[in-house]
N, C-alpha and C positions, 0 to 999 in steps of 0.2 A: 280530678287533677291529683297526680301523685307528687309526693315530696321526696326529693333526693338529697343525699349528703355524702360527703367523703368522710370516712372514719380512718383516722391515723392511729396505728396500733404499734405499741412497743411490746416486745416479747422477751422471754428469758433467752439467754445466750444460746445460739444454735437451734432455736425453735421456729425461726421465721417461715421457712418453707412448709413445715408441718402445719403451722397455724394458718397460713394462707390457704392451703388445701382444705382444711377443715371449715374455714369461713366460707370458701367458695361454694360449699355444699348446702349452705343455709338458704332457705327460701327468702327472697327479698334482696339477696346480694346479687348485684349485676356484674361485679368484677372484684377480684381479690388478687393482688400482686405483692410478692416480696420484693423489697427495694433496699437500697443502701441509704445511709444518712441517719438523722436523729430518730426516725421511725423505721420500723422493720417491715411493716405491711401497710399497704394503702388499699382501702376497700371503698367501692362505690355501691351504695345501697339505696333502696327506695321503699316507701310505704304509702298507704292511702291518706295518711294524715301525719302531722308532726308527732302526735302522741303515739301512734302505732310505729312510726319510725324509731322513736325513742325506746319503745318497748322491744323492738327488734335488736337494738344495740345493747340494751341492758340485759334482756333475758336470754338472747341467743348468742350474739357475738362475744360479749364479755364472759360468757360461760365456757368458751373454748379454753381448754387447758394450755398453759404456756403464756397467756397474755398477762402483762403486768400493768398496762395503762392504755386507755384509749382517749382520743380527742375527736369529737364529732363536729364537722363543719358543714352546716346545711348549705345547699346550693340556692342562690337567690337569682331572680331575673330582674335586673335594674333597667 
């Protein structure tokens, strides 16, 4: 069973489209869209476990130049 999450991303001014494209190329990212509002990019990502999903966010997504902050929201099935 895979674990999925939405990652809300804030970027430096004018960097949203560039950041969204860079994130879209990361293995484990299902979707990456630049948006308007309090966040600049919304990402849907998945991993085989919570730990590996966390590692994807911390090691890969947060390493993209231009990102200032992320908020990870795991998807739950109630």
